[in-house]
N, C-alpha and C positions, 0 to 999 in steps of 0.2 A: 684837884689835889689840895688847893687851898681850903676848901670846905672840909675835906676829910681831916687835914691836919688840925684845923680849928676845933673840929668836934672831938678830937682826942685831947683837947685842952692845951695845945700848943700855942705859943705866941707867934703869929705869922704876919710879916709885912711884906706886901707885894709892890713891885715896880719901884725899887730903891734907886733914887737918882745918884749918879756917881760922876766924879771928874776923873778921867783916866789920863795918866801921865806916861810919857815916853821920853826917856833921858832927862827927867825933871821938868819937862814942858807939858802943860795940859793939852791933849790932842783931841779931846772931845768930851761931850757930855752923853753918858750912856744910862741905861736902866737895867739893873739886875732884876731877874724875875721874882725871887722870893728870898726872905731871910727868916730862918726858923730859930726862935729863942735867942736871937742875936748871937748865934754860934755857928750855924751851918747856912751857907748860901746854896740855894738850888737854882740852876739854870736849866730851863727846859727847852728841848728841840723836838722837831718833828722832821728829820732828814733821813736819807738812805743809809747814812753811816756817819758816825762821829769823826770829824776831821781834826788835824793838829791845831787849826785856827780856832775851833770851838774850845779846845783845852786852854789855849793861850788866852782866850777871851775870859774864861773862868779864873785863871791864875791872876790876870790883871784886875779883875773885879775884887778878888780876895785882898790884893795889895791895896787897892783904893779904899775898901771898907775896914781893912785892918782885922780881918777875920782869918782864921787858920785853915778851915776846911770847907770845901765846896763839893757838891755833887752835880755833875752834869748828866742829865737824864734825857734819853732820846726815845720818843714814842713813835718814831717813824718807820719801825720794822715790826714784823709779826711777834718778835721776841724783844722784850724791853732791854735796852742797852744803857749802861751807866758807867761813870768813871768817878772815883773818889780822888779829888785833887787837893794839894797843899800849896800854900804860897811859898 
């Protein structure tokens, strides 16, 4: 995915380090998969189905980065599954 986005001329950064907070306290250091054009966060999964905790993960990443829109993309099924999420 990274290569295809770059070939389209998009600015893509991978493995963005984040400090995630819970109730104002940093609870850990995490890495978001991709940030495209400093506007859209992409979180990639390969699971049998998207779970609520995957959506919560993306929303927490959006808050940590200060980005409004994220895509949670699951490649774990025969049919691509995705969710557009907002902080």
